[in-house]
PAMILUM-290120 format. One record per residue (C-alpha): residue in one letter; x, y, z. Coordinates in steps of 0.05 Angstrom, whole numbers, padded with zeros to 5 digits. Layout:
<nodes>
{rest:a X:X Y:Y Z:Z}
...
</nodes>
This chain:
<nodes>
{rest:m X:00359 Y:00140 Z:00487}
{rest:i X:00402 Y:00203 Z:00499}
{rest:f X:00464 Y:00159 Z:00510}
{rest:a X:00447 Y:00119 Z:00448}
{rest:t X:00439 Y:00182 Z:00406}
{rest:v X:00506 Y:00209 Z:00430}
{rest:f X:00539 Y:00143 Z:00414}
{rest:i X:00509 Y:00142 Z:00345}
{rest:a X:00531 Y:00213 Z:00331}
{rest:f X:00602 Y:00198 Z:00354}
{rest:s X:00605 Y:00136 Z:00310}
{rest:l X:00581 Y:00174 Z:00250}
{rest:f X:00631 Y:00231 Z:00264}
{rest:l X:00690 Y:00182 Z:00264}
{rest:s X:00665 Y:00146 Z:00202}
{rest:s X:00660 Y:00213 Z:00165}
{rest:r X:00732 Y:00229 Z:00185}
{rest:s X:00757 Y:00163 Z:00156}
{rest:t X:00787 Y:00172 Z:00087}
{rest:k X:00801 Y:00100 Z:00069}
{rest:w X:00730 Y:00090 Z:00043}
{rest:t X:00733 Y:00151 Z:-00003}
{rest:h X:00752 Y:00152 Z:-00076}
{rest:q X:00773 Y:00204 Z:-00127}
{rest:s X:00746 Y:00208 Z:-00198}
{rest:f X:00759 Y:00253 Z:-00258}
{rest:f X:00700 Y:00274 Z:-00301}
{rest:k X:00671 Y:00310 Z:-00360}
{rest:a X:00663 Y:00284 Z:-00431}
{rest:v X:00605 Y:00272 Z:-00478}
{rest:s X:00583 Y:00201 Z:-00497}
{rest:p X:00520 Y:00159 Z:-00490}
{rest:w X:00508 Y:00109 Z:-00434}
{rest:s X:00518 Y:00036 Z:-00455}
{rest:k X:00538 Y:-00030 Z:-00424}
{rest:l X:00610 Y:-00054 Z:-00430}
{rest:n X:00606 Y:-00124 Z:-00401}
{rest:s X:00630 Y:-00161 Z:-00463}
{rest:g X:00703 Y:-00169 Z:-00480}
{rest:w X:00728 Y:-00173 Z:-00409}
{rest:i X:00770 Y:-00233 Z:-00388}
{rest:i X:00789 Y:-00256 Z:-00319}
{rest:d X:00863 Y:-00247 Z:-00306}
{rest:g X:00885 Y:-00312 Z:-00273}
{rest:e X:00952 Y:-00286 Z:-00252}
{rest:t X:00925 Y:-00230 Z:-00208}
{rest:s X:00860 Y:-00264 Z:-00187}
{rest:s X:00858 Y:-00306 Z:-00124}
{rest:i X:00796 Y:-00331 Z:-00090}
{rest:q X:00836 Y:-00347 Z:-00028}
{rest:d X:00856 Y:-00274 Z:-00023}
{rest:g X:00788 Y:-00248 Z:-00045}
{rest:k X:00816 Y:-00218 Z:-00109}
{rest:l X:00782 Y:-00214 Z:-00177}
{rest:s X:00818 Y:-00182 Z:-00236}
{rest:i X:00789 Y:-00169 Z:-00305}
{rest:k X:00822 Y:-00137 Z:-00365}
{rest:r X:00802 Y:-00116 Z:-00434}
{rest:v X:00837 Y:-00092 Z:-00497}
{rest:f X:00813 Y:-00026 Z:-00526}
{rest:s X:00830 Y:00013 Z:-00589}
{rest:q X:00827 Y:00086 Z:-00607}
{rest:n X:00763 Y:00073 Z:-00646}
{rest:d X:00726 Y:00053 Z:-00582}
{rest:c X:00717 Y:00127 Z:-00562}
{rest:l X:00726 Y:00108 Z:-00489}
{rest:k X:00709 Y:00165 Z:-00442}
{rest:e X:00686 Y:00144 Z:-00371}
{rest:l X:00672 Y:00077 Z:-00338}
{rest:f X:00615 Y:00072 Z:-00288}
{rest:f X:00600 Y:00016 Z:-00240}
{rest:i X:00574 Y:00002 Z:-00169}
{rest:t X:00610 Y:-00043 Z:-00119}
{rest:h X:00593 Y:-00072 Z:-00051}
{rest:n X:00648 Y:-00080 Z:00002}
{rest:q X:00702 Y:-00081 Z:-00051}
{rest:n X:00765 Y:-00041 Z:-00061}
{rest:v X:00778 Y:-00021 Z:-00133}
{rest:f X:00845 Y:-00012 Z:-00168}
{rest:m X:00848 Y:00006 Z:-00242}
{rest:t X:00909 Y:00010 Z:-00288}
{rest:i X:00921 Y:00024 Z:-00362}
{rest:d X:00977 Y:-00007 Z:-00403}
{rest:d X:00994 Y:00025 Z:-00470}
{rest:g X:01053 Y:-00021 Z:-00484}
{rest:s X:01107 Y:00025 Z:-00459}
{rest:e X:01085 Y:00034 Z:-00387}
{rest:t X:01030 Y:00016 Z:-00338}
{rest:r X:00995 Y:00075 Z:-00304}
{rest:t X:00947 Y:00077 Z:-00246}
{rest:l X:00879 Y:00106 Z:-00268}
{rest:y X:00838 Y:00099 Z:-00206}
{rest:s X:00841 Y:00074 Z:-00134}
{rest:s X:00787 Y:00066 Z:-00082}
{rest:g X:00798 Y:00038 Z:-00012}
{rest:y X:00872 Y:00024 Z:-00018}
{rest:s X:00898 Y:00086 Z:00017}
{rest:g X:00877 Y:00133 Z:00072}
{rest:k X:00866 Y:00128 Z:00147}
{rest:q X:00816 Y:00081 Z:00178}
{rest:l X:00786 Y:00105 Z:00244}
{rest:i X:00724 Y:00061 Z:00243}
{rest:g X:00693 Y:00005 Z:00202}
{rest:s X:00720 Y:-00057 Z:00168}
{rest:e X:00681 Y:-00053 Z:00102}
{rest:s X:00661 Y:00004 Z:00057}
{rest:g X:00590 Y:-00015 Z:00037}
{rest:n X:00563 Y:00007 Z:-00030}
{rest:a X:00601 Y:00056 Z:-00074}
{rest:i X:00592 Y:00088 Z:-00142}
{rest:h X:00654 Y:00094 Z:-00186}
{rest:v X:00661 Y:00139 Z:-00246}
{rest:v X:00731 Y:00135 Z:-00277}
{rest:k X:00756 Y:00178 Z:-00334}
{rest:i X:00797 Y:00142 Z:-00387}
{rest:p X:00852 Y:00187 Z:-00416}
{rest:e X:00864 Y:00192 Z:-00491}
{rest:c X:00916 Y:00143 Z:-00516}
{rest:r X:00955 Y:00155 Z:-00581}
{rest:v X:00974 Y:00082 Z:-00588}
{rest:p X:00927 Y:00039 Z:-00630}
{rest:r X:00914 Y:-00011 Z:-00573}
{rest:f X:00917 Y:-00008 Z:-00498}
{rest:v X:00895 Y:-00053 Z:-00440}
{rest:i X:00853 Y:-00034 Z:-00380}
{rest:t X:00856 Y:-00077 Z:-00318}
{rest:i X:00807 Y:-00072 Z:-00260}
{rest:q X:00821 Y:-00108 Z:-00195}
{rest:f X:00766 Y:-00119 Z:-00144}
{rest:k X:00785 Y:-00140 Z:-00073}
{rest:k X:00743 Y:-00150 Z:-00011}
{rest:n X:00752 Y:-00093 Z:00039}
{rest:f X:00761 Y:-00138 Z:00099}
{rest:t X:00827 Y:-00172 Z:00112}
{rest:s X:00842 Y:-00214 Z:00174}
{rest:k X:00910 Y:-00234 Z:00200}
{rest:n X:00885 Y:-00305 Z:00203}
{rest:e X:00892 Y:-00336 Z:00133}
{rest:q X:00844 Y:-00393 Z:00148}
{rest:f X:00790 Y:-00344 Z:00168}
{rest:n X:00804 Y:-00304 Z:00105}
{rest:r X:00798 Y:-00366 Z:00062}
{rest:w X:00732 Y:-00384 Z:00095}
{rest:y X:00705 Y:-00313 Z:00093}
{rest:y X:00723 Y:-00301 Z:00019}
{rest:q X:00690 Y:-00367 Z:00000}
{rest:m X:00627 Y:-00350 Z:00038}
{rest:f X:00623 Y:-00278 Z:00015}
{rest:r X:00656 Y:-00275 Z:-00053}
{rest:g X:00666 Y:-00210 Z:-00088}
{rest:t X:00628 Y:-00200 Z:-00153}
{rest:i X:00645 Y:-00167 Z:-00219}
{rest:p X:00596 Y:-00109 Z:-00225}
{rest:t X:00558 Y:-00088 Z:-00288}
{rest:i X:00603 Y:-00037 Z:-00323}
{rest:y X:00576 Y:00021 Z:-00364}
{rest:i X:00611 Y:00070 Z:-00410}
{rest:g X:00592 Y:00143 Z:-00417}
{rest:n X:00608 Y:00212 Z:-00387}
{rest:e X:00593 Y:00227 Z:-00314}
{rest:d X:00528 Y:00265 Z:-00327}
{rest:t X:00497 Y:00212 Z:-00372}
{rest:c X:00520 Y:00154 Z:-00328}
{rest:i X:00492 Y:00184 Z:-00264}
{rest:s X:00427 Y:00207 Z:-00297}
{rest:s X:00419 Y:00139 Z:-00329}
{rest:c X:00433 Y:00106 Z:-00262}
{rest:i X:00378 Y:00149 Z:-00230}
{rest:l X:00329 Y:00132 Z:-00285}
{rest:k X:00346 Y:00058 Z:-00279}
{rest:s X:00335 Y:00061 Z:-00204}
{rest:l X:00266 Y:00094 Z:-00206}
{rest:y X:00239 Y:00032 Z:-00173}
{rest:q X:00279 Y:00055 Z:-00112}
{rest:v X:00265 Y:00130 Z:-00119}
{rest:i X:00190 Y:00127 Z:-00127}
{rest:p X:00175 Y:00091 Z:-00061}
{rest:i X:00223 Y:00137 Z:-00024}
{rest:v X:00189 Y:00199 Z:-00053}
{rest:l X:00120 Y:00171 Z:-00037}
{rest:q X:00141 Y:00157 Z:00034}
{rest:l X:00167 Y:00229 Z:00041}
{rest:i X:00100 Y:00253 Z:00016}
{rest:s X:00066 Y:00206 Z:00065}
{rest:a X:00108 Y:00235 Z:00122}
{rest:g X:00089 Y:00306 Z:00102}
{rest:i X:00015 Y:00289 Z:00100}
{rest:i X:00018 Y:00254 Z:00167}
{rest:l X:00055 Y:00313 Z:00197}
{rest:i X:00001 Y:00361 Z:00170}
{rest:f X:-00053 Y:00320 Z:00203}
{rest:y X:-00014 Y:00321 Z:00268}
{rest:f X:-00011 Y:00398 Z:00268}
{rest:v X:-00085 Y:00402 Z:00249}
{rest:n X:-00106 Y:00355 Z:00305}
{rest:h X:-00049 Y:00366 Z:00355}
{rest:k X:-00097 Y:00381 Z:00412}
{rest:n X:-00126 Y:00311 Z:00407}
{rest:m X:-00088 Y:00260 Z:00448}
{rest:k X:-00097 Y:00208 Z:00394}
{rest:s X:-00062 Y:00254 Z:00344}
{rest:r X:00004 Y:00236 Z:00378}
{rest:r X:-00001 Y:00172 Z:00338}
{rest:c X:00010 Y:00214 Z:00275}
{rest:l X:00074 Y:00242 Z:00305}
{rest:h X:00099 Y:00171 Z:00320}
{rest:i X:00081 Y:00148 Z:00250}
{rest:f X:00117 Y:00209 Z:00220}
{rest:w X:00179 Y:00193 Z:00261}
{rest:f X:00182 Y:00120 Z:00239}
{rest:t X:00166 Y:00140 Z:00167}
{rest:m X:00227 Y:00185 Z:00167}
{rest:i X:00271 Y:00131 Z:00199}
{rest:t X:00250 Y:00081 Z:00146}
{rest:t X:00258 Y:00131 Z:00089}
{rest:i X:00328 Y:00150 Z:00110}
{rest:c X:00347 Y:00077 Z:00116}
{rest:l X:00320 Y:00062 Z:00046}
{rest:l X:00355 Y:00124 Z:00019}
{rest:c X:00422 Y:00104 Z:00048}
{rest:e X:00415 Y:00035 Z:00015}
{rest:s X:00392 Y:00062 Z:-00052}
{rest:h X:00433 Y:00082 Z:-00113}
{rest:i X:00410 Y:00153 Z:-00102}
{rest:g X:00439 Y:00153 Z:-00032}
{rest:f X:00508 Y:00134 Z:-00058}
{rest:l X:00511 Y:00201 Z:-00094}
{rest:f X:00505 Y:00242 Z:-00030}
{rest:s X:00566 Y:00218 Z:00008}
{rest:q X:00636 Y:00205 Z:-00016}
{rest:n X:00650 Y:00168 Z:00049}
{rest:t X:00613 Y:00104 Z:00035}
{rest:f X:00620 Y:00074 Z:00104}
{rest:s X:00581 Y:00132 Z:00134}
{rest:l X:00520 Y:00112 Z:00093}
{rest:y X:00533 Y:00038 Z:00108}
{rest:l X:00536 Y:00052 Z:00183}
{rest:l X:00476 Y:00099 Z:00182}
{rest:s X:00431 Y:00050 Z:00147}
{rest:s X:00454 Y:-00006 Z:00195}
{rest:l X:00436 Y:00038 Z:00255}
{rest:f X:00367 Y:00050 Z:00226}
{rest:i X:00359 Y:-00025 Z:00217}
{rest:a X:00376 Y:-00030 Z:00291}
{rest:i X:00322 Y:00022 Z:00307}
{rest:r X:00270 Y:-00013 Z:00263}
{rest:p X:00245 Y:-00057 Z:00321}
{rest:s X:00221 Y:00006 Z:00355}
{rest:a X:00173 Y:00015 Z:00297}
{rest:f X:00155 Y:-00057 Z:00305}
{rest:m X:00138 Y:-00045 Z:00378}
{rest:f X:00095 Y:00014 Z:00359}
{rest:l X:00056 Y:-00028 Z:00309}
{rest:l X:00042 Y:-00079 Z:00363}
{rest:q X:00017 Y:-00023 Z:00409}
{rest:e X:-00028 Y:00002 Z:00352}
{rest:k X:-00057 Y:-00068 Z:00348}
{rest:k X:-00064 Y:-00068 Z:00424}
{rest:l X:-00024 Y:-00133 Z:00426}
{rest:l X:00026 Y:-00102 Z:00475}
{rest:s X:00016 Y:-00053 Z:00532}
{rest:k X:00068 Y:-00006 Z:00561}
{rest:d X:00054 Y:-00035 Z:00629}
{rest:e X:00072 Y:-00106 Z:00608}
{rest:r X:00140 Y:-00134 Z:00629}
{rest:i X:00153 Y:-00161 Z:00559}
{rest:y X:00145 Y:-00091 Z:00530}
{rest:k X:00196 Y:-00062 Z:00579}
{rest:l X:00243 Y:-00120 Z:00567}
{rest:l X:00239 Y:-00113 Z:00491}
{rest:n X:00253 Y:-00038 Z:00497}
{rest:l X:00316 Y:-00053 Z:00537}
{rest:i X:00338 Y:-00105 Z:00486}
{rest:i X:00327 Y:-00057 Z:00428}
{rest:l X:00367 Y:-00003 Z:00463}
{rest:a X:00423 Y:-00053 Z:00478}
{rest:n X:00420 Y:-00074 Z:00405}
{rest:i X:00435 Y:-00002 Z:00383}
{rest:f X:00495 Y:00000 Z:00431}
{rest:i X:00521 Y:-00066 Z:00405}
{rest:t X:00517 Y:-00042 Z:00333}
{rest:c X:00556 Y:00021 Z:00350}
{rest:v X:00609 Y:-00018 Z:00389}
{rest:l X:00618 Y:-00070 Z:00335}
{rest:s X:00628 Y:-00015 Z:00283}
{rest:f X:00693 Y:00003 Z:00320}
{rest:c X:00717 Y:-00069 Z:00316}
{rest:t X:00758 Y:-00069 Z:00251}
{rest:f X:00777 Y:-00142 Z:00262}
{rest:i X:00704 Y:-00163 Z:00253}
{rest:p X:00673 Y:-00159 Z:00183}
{rest:f X:00617 Y:-00109 Z:00184}
{rest:t X:00578 Y:-00159 Z:00142}
{rest:f X:00571 Y:-00201 Z:00205}
{rest:v X:00542 Y:-00141 Z:00241}
{rest:r X:00491 Y:-00134 Z:00186}
{rest:i X:00473 Y:-00207 Z:00189}
{rest:y X:00465 Y:-00201 Z:00265}
{rest:l X:00418 Y:-00142 Z:00256}
{rest:l X:00377 Y:-00177 Z:00204}
{rest:a X:00372 Y:-00240 Z:00248}
{rest:f X:00351 Y:-00197 Z:00307}
{rest:n X:00296 Y:-00164 Z:00266}
{rest:f X:00275 Y:-00232 Z:00240}
{rest:i X:00266 Y:-00260 Z:00311}
{rest:l X:00224 Y:-00201 Z:00332}
{rest:d X:00183 Y:-00207 Z:00267}
{rest:c X:00169 Y:-00280 Z:00284}
{rest:y X:00146 Y:-00259 Z:00353}
{rest:g X:00100 Y:-00207 Z:00322}
{rest:i X:00071 Y:-00258 Z:00273}
{rest:i X:00055 Y:-00304 Z:00332}
{rest:l X:00020 Y:-00247 Z:00369}
{rest:i X:-00020 Y:-00226 Z:00308}
{rest:f X:-00044 Y:-00296 Z:00291}
{rest:s X:-00060 Y:-00315 Z:00363}
{rest:d X:-00100 Y:-00251 Z:00373}
{rest:s X:-00135 Y:-00252 Z:00305}
{rest:f X:-00157 Y:-00325 Z:00304}
{rest:s X:-00172 Y:-00331 Z:00378}
{rest:i X:-00220 Y:-00271 Z:00379}
{rest:k X:-00246 Y:-00255 Z:00310}
{rest:a X:-00219 Y:-00313 Z:00268}
{rest:t X:-00197 Y:-00266 Z:00213}
{rest:l X:-00142 Y:-00216 Z:00194}
{rest:d X:-00157 Y:-00143 Z:00184}
{rest:v X:-00122 Y:-00097 Z:00135}
{rest:l X:-00069 Y:-00074 Z:00185}
{rest:d X:-00053 Y:-00147 Z:00202}
{rest:v X:-00042 Y:-00164 Z:00129}
{rest:l X:00001 Y:-00103 Z:00116}
{rest:i X:00045 Y:-00117 Z:00177}
{rest:l X:00054 Y:-00189 Z:00154}
{rest:i X:00072 Y:-00165 Z:00083}
{rest:n X:00122 Y:-00117 Z:00113}
{rest:m X:00153 Y:-00172 Z:00156}
{rest:a X:00154 Y:-00221 Z:00097}
{rest:g X:00188 Y:-00170 Z:00051}
{rest:f X:00243 Y:-00156 Z:00103}
{rest:t X:00253 Y:-00231 Z:00114}
{rest:i X:00260 Y:-00245 Z:00040}
{rest:d X:00312 Y:-00190 Z:00033}
{rest:m X:00349 Y:-00218 Z:00094}
{rest:v X:00351 Y:-00288 Z:00063}
{rest:r X:00377 Y:-00258 Z:-00003}
{rest:q X:00431 Y:-00221 Z:00035}
{rest:i X:00455 Y:-00281 Z:00075}
{rest:f X:00449 Y:-00338 Z:00025}
{rest:f X:00454 Y:-00306 Z:-00044}
{rest:g X:00513 Y:-00260 Z:-00035}
{rest:d X:00523 Y:-00186 Z:-00024}
{rest:s X:00475 Y:-00138 Z:-00058}
{rest:t X:00476 Y:-00064 Z:-00074}
{rest:d X:00400 Y:-00064 Z:-00063}
{rest:l X:00384 Y:-00094 Z:00005}
{rest:f X:00312 Y:-00071 Z:00012}
{rest:f X:00282 Y:-00094 Z:-00055}
{rest:f X:00220 Y:-00128 Z:-00026}
{rest:t X:00218 Y:-00088 Z:00038}
{rest:r X:00200 Y:-00024 Z:00001}
{rest:i X:00135 Y:-00053 Z:-00025}
{rest:g X:00109 Y:-00074 Z:00044}
{rest:i X:00131 Y:-00009 Z:00077}
{rest:l X:00099 Y:00033 Z:00022}
{rest:f X:00032 Y:-00003 Z:00029}
{rest:l X:00036 Y:00003 Z:00104}
{rest:y X:00046 Y:00079 Z:00105}
{rest:i X:-00005 Y:00091 Z:00050}
{rest:f X:-00055 Y:00054 Z:00094}
{rest:y X:-00037 Y:00099 Z:00152}
{rest:i X:-00049 Y:00161 Z:00108}
{rest:f X:-00118 Y:00137 Z:00088}
{rest:n X:-00132 Y:00117 Z:00160}
{rest:a X:-00110 Y:00186 Z:00184}
{rest:i X:-00153 Y:00220 Z:00131}
{rest:q X:-00213 Y:00177 Z:00149}
{rest:d X:-00204 Y:00192 Z:00224}
{rest:f X:-00198 Y:00266 Z:00209}
{rest:f X:-00261 Y:00270 Z:00168}
{rest:n X:-00299 Y:00225 Z:00216}
{rest:k X:-00278 Y:00272 Z:00272}
{rest:e X:-00299 Y:00333 Z:00232}
{rest:l X:-00365 Y:00299 Z:00216}
{rest:v X:-00379 Y:00285 Z:00290}
{rest:k X:-00358 Y:00356 Z:00306}
{rest:a X:-00405 Y:00384 Z:00254}
{rest:r X:-00462 Y:00341 Z:00279}
{rest:s X:-00449 Y:00363 Z:00350}
{rest:e X:-00450 Y:00436 Z:00329}
{rest:t X:-00515 Y:00424 Z:00292}
{rest:l X:-00547 Y:00392 Z:00352}
{rest:k X:-00520 Y:00447 Z:00397}
{rest:n X:-00548 Y:00500 Z:00351}
{rest:a X:-00615 Y:00464 Z:00348}
{rest:t X:-00621 Y:00467 Z:00424}
{rest:e X:-00593 Y:00537 Z:00433}
{rest:r X:-00613 Y:00575 Z:00371}
{rest:d X:-00673 Y:00589 Z:00327}
{rest:m X:-00660 Y:00551 Z:00263}
{rest:l X:-00696 Y:00602 Z:00219}
{rest:t X:-00661 Y:00666 Z:00241}
{rest:g X:-00598 Y:00639 Z:00275}
{rest:c X:-00613 Y:00680 Z:00338}
{rest:l X:-00609 Y:00651 Z:00408}
{rest:n X:-00674 Y:00623 Z:00433}
{rest:f X:-00716 Y:00639 Z:00495}
{rest:y X:-00684 Y:00582 Z:00534}
{rest:n X:-00616 Y:00616 Z:00528}
{rest:m X:-00644 Y:00682 Z:00551}
{rest:e X:-00669 Y:00649 Z:00615}
{rest:k X:-00597 Y:00626 Z:00628}
{rest:q X:-00570 Y:00697 Z:00621}
{rest:e X:-00528 Y:00717 Z:00681}
{rest:i X:-00558 Y:00775 Z:00721}
{rest:k X:-00517 Y:00838 Z:00720}
{rest:n X:-00533 Y:00907 Z:00749}
{rest:d X:-00511 Y:00944 Z:00687}
{rest:f X:-00547 Y:00914 Z:00628}
{rest:v X:-00602 Y:00940 Z:00583}
{rest:m X:-00657 Y:00900 Z:00547}
{rest:f X:-00691 Y:00916 Z:00481}
{rest:l X:-00755 Y:00883 Z:00458}
{rest:f X:-00781 Y:00885 Z:00386}
{rest:n X:-00844 Y:00858 Z:00355}
{rest:i X:-00865 Y:00852 Z:00281}
{rest:t X:-00937 Y:00872 Z:00292}
{rest:n X:-00964 Y:00854 Z:00223}
{rest:i X:-00932 Y:00785 Z:00217}
{rest:d X:-01001 Y:00751 Z:00214}
{rest:s X:-01022 Y:00796 Z:00157}
{rest:i X:-00958 Y:00779 Z:00118}
{rest:f X:-00973 Y:00705 Z:00127}
{rest:s X:-01046 Y:00710 Z:00107}
{rest:e X:-01032 Y:00753 Z:00046}
{rest:n X:-00966 Y:00725 Z:00019}
{rest:g X:-00955 Y:00657 Z:00052}
{rest:q X:-00905 Y:00623 Z:00096}
{rest:n X:-00844 Y:00639 Z:00052}
{rest:e X:-00855 Y:00714 Z:00058}
{rest:k X:-00867 Y:00708 Z:00132}
{rest:n X:-00800 Y:00670 Z:00140}
{rest:n X:-00766 Y:00721 Z:00096}
{rest:a X:-00792 Y:00779 Z:00139}
{rest:l X:-00767 Y:00745 Z:00203}
{rest:r X:-00699 Y:00730 Z:00174}
{rest:s X:-00691 Y:00800 Z:00146}
{rest:f X:-00709 Y:00834 Z:00211}
{rest:a X:-00662 Y:00788 Z:00250}
{rest:q X:-00606 Y:00808 Z:00202}
{rest:i X:-00621 Y:00882 Z:00214}
{rest:l X:-00615 Y:00870 Z:00289}
{rest:k X:-00550 Y:00832 Z:00281}
{rest:i X:-00519 Y:00889 Z:00242}
{rest:e X:-00540 Y:00942 Z:00292}
{rest:f X:-00527 Y:00903 Z:00356}
{rest:l X:-00462 Y:00871 Z:00333}
{rest:k X:-00433 Y:00859 Z:00403}
{rest:d X:-00498 Y:00844 Z:00439}
{rest:s X:-00537 Y:00779 Z:00449}
{rest:i X:-00598 Y:00774 Z:00404}
{rest:y X:-00656 Y:00727 Z:00420}
{rest:k X:-00714 Y:00702 Z:00379}
{rest:l X:-00773 Y:00698 Z:00426}
{rest:y X:-00841 Y:00668 Z:00413}
{rest:s X:-00883 Y:00690 Z:00353}
{rest:a X:-00850 Y:00750 Z:00319}
{rest:k X:-00817 Y:00779 Z:00381}
{rest:f X:-00742 Y:00792 Z:00388}
{rest:g X:-00701 Y:00811 Z:00449}
{rest:v X:-00632 Y:00842 Z:00455}
{rest:i X:-00590 Y:00842 Z:00519}
{rest:g X:-00527 Y:00884 Z:00522}
{rest:s X:-00483 Y:00925 Z:00567}
{rest:n X:-00511 Y:00988 Z:00599}
{rest:r X:-00513 Y:01051 Z:00555}
{rest:s X:-00544 Y:01120 Z:00557}
{rest:n X:-00615 Y:01136 Z:00534}
{rest:e X:-00587 Y:01176 Z:00476}
{rest:i X:-00549 Y:01115 Z:00449}
{rest:c X:-00610 Y:01071 Z:00460}
{rest:e X:-00655 Y:01119 Z:00422}
{rest:k X:-00605 Y:01126 Z:00365}
{rest:q X:-00599 Y:01050 Z:00358}
{rest:i X:-00675 Y:01044 Z:00355}
{rest:q X:-00679 Y:01099 Z:00303}
{rest:d X:-00626 Y:01063 Z:00261}
{rest:i X:-00668 Y:01000 Z:00265}
{rest:v X:-00730 Y:01039 Z:00242}
{rest:m X:-00691 Y:01070 Z:00183}
{rest:n X:-00665 Y:01001 Z:00162}
{rest:v X:-00736 Y:00973 Z:00165}
{rest:e X:-00760 Y:01030 Z:00121}
{rest:g X:-00705 Y:01015 Z:00072}
{rest:y X:-00724 Y:00943 Z:00071}
{rest:n X:-00798 Y:00961 Z:00059}
{rest:k X:-00779 Y:01004 Z:-00001}
{rest:l X:-00742 Y:00945 Z:-00033}
{rest:s X:-00794 Y:00893 Z:-00015}
{rest:m X:-00848 Y:00881 Z:-00067}
{rest:n X:-00897 Y:00844 Z:-00023}
{rest:s X:-00887 Y:00844 Z:00053}
{rest:k X:-00879 Y:00911 Z:00089}
{rest:i X:-00855 Y:00904 Z:00161}
{rest:k X:-00886 Y:00943 Z:00218}
{rest:i X:-00851 Y:00941 Z:00285}
{rest:a X:-00863 Y:00961 Z:00357}
{rest:y X:-00805 Y:00969 Z:00406}
{rest:t X:-00787 Y:00985 Z:00478}
{rest:y X:-00725 Y:00982 Z:00522}
{rest:g X:-00706 Y:00987 Z:00596}
{rest:r X:-00650 Y:00977 Z:00646}
{rest:f X:-00645 Y:00925 Z:00700}
{rest:d X:-00662 Y:00954 Z:00768}
{rest:a X:-00642 Y:00910 Z:00827}
{rest:a X:-00693 Y:00946 Z:00871}
{rest:t X:-00754 Y:00932 Z:00828}
{rest:d X:-00730 Y:00874 Z:00783}
{rest:t X:-00714 Y:00814 Z:00828}
{rest:n X:-00688 Y:00776 Z:00768}
{rest:l X:-00684 Y:00780 Z:00692}
{rest:d X:-00756 Y:00755 Z:00686}
{rest:g X:-00779 Y:00816 Z:00725}
{rest:l X:-00749 Y:00864 Z:00674}
{rest:y X:-00774 Y:00821 Z:00616}
{rest:s X:-00845 Y:00820 Z:00643}
{rest:r X:-00846 Y:00895 Z:00653}
{rest:l X:-00820 Y:00909 Z:00582}
{rest:l X:-00867 Y:00857 Z:00553}
{rest:v X:-00928 Y:00894 Z:00580}
{rest:d X:-00902 Y:00959 Z:00550}
{rest:l X:-00888 Y:00925 Z:00483}
{rest:h X:-00958 Y:00896 Z:00481}
{rest:k X:-00989 Y:00965 Z:00492}
{rest:k X:-00948 Y:00995 Z:00436}
{rest:s X:-00964 Y:00937 Z:00390}
{rest:v X:-01038 Y:00945 Z:00402}
{rest:g X:-01031 Y:01020 Z:00392}
{rest:i X:-00998 Y:01009 Z:00324}
</nodes>
């Protein structure tokens, strides 16, 4: 893949250095966008099907307010002249001059040509369209031009700004799927970063990568993409290379469906074939004696064969096991069908400036499905995580106060430098008998909150009945006494604000002594006896 990437980068560098596929335009005027297809006639003297030439001309007058002409071509050189009766001047030229380092055809190109003001009442504009590719073999040229005839594009009149903006508005059916796919890629990438610790989240990264590949391919073949590069073959080659990479996405979909495994020989063989396909595409782009249209047809046929193989796998798996197709099966089939229809249109119905008309629909549905699937997986995962946390808390914590339970205190590691506090709400039974269960629960929750504030870094345990325990690092008697006094003051403050239940507490504390306390239970038992005496005394 490293060698393939270097080869692709080198091919694109040479194509960007070629100047034959560039064109110059002169802009700026003010006029509305409108079609100008009527009034043109085919010039039989300069048109020749055998040479792949099509010439049209039209007579204009000063009243026509002609400003700029706008049109889109596919694999055609353009030569435009104006004849005012006294002389014939060249207005515009695209593809007739410059150096050619790579490529045999230009691909799609946008042309905006300014028409100069003429003082004569009438003048004639002639536009000649010629296929980019020219072979030294006349018989091959004759066959090629008959098979892939050039077409006369739809011509619009208007200034550059209005023509381009109108072109963008007219091509919203191309723009909207591309934008939605970019949004899809962003959402999938966000889910990857949110769940990147999960091994399954790598699927999101793969989906993001193939979404970007597909989006760039669609962008290069869209009317919007033509605006970004003056070197039209660069876009043409880039989109072709992404068509060559498309089978990798196909392989990923088959893995998602578990129809192929990385350990299978067919998987390794297909990967080698796909890699070789990328190399072949790059090599053929250097062959100026081969029409690049043939390279495109080869790529489309290669994708078609793999799509057929995928369809066979999907149907054999679906109907042999579950006798039905799931959503992903249907979307993959729609994606393959859309690409196949576009391929047939490209081969049998002539060149098109919009190769992926039907493909966009299937791809868009496919990636939207992946977004909803990723969202569903994310929330299902979060739901399982929340349920696990709830079950964990139910086994480790007291649900009323949120404190750790007695079972957790028994698991406490024994250290020689810890101190234990025990507290007891001595009048909890009176609170229950006088004010009910709600006031009893409120008293327990409030006292637990007081302990959490005071013993912020220590472990707090809810023991049986109304007893609480705190285990923390060793500290001096002065600090222990101060913490207890703070607890007493906070309880008094609570009692002043409470209308019904007034809390009375007993307390004690002690340090772990390895000589007398063989384990944590020894210290706990010793303090429990002391707490009971103080509780009875209160």
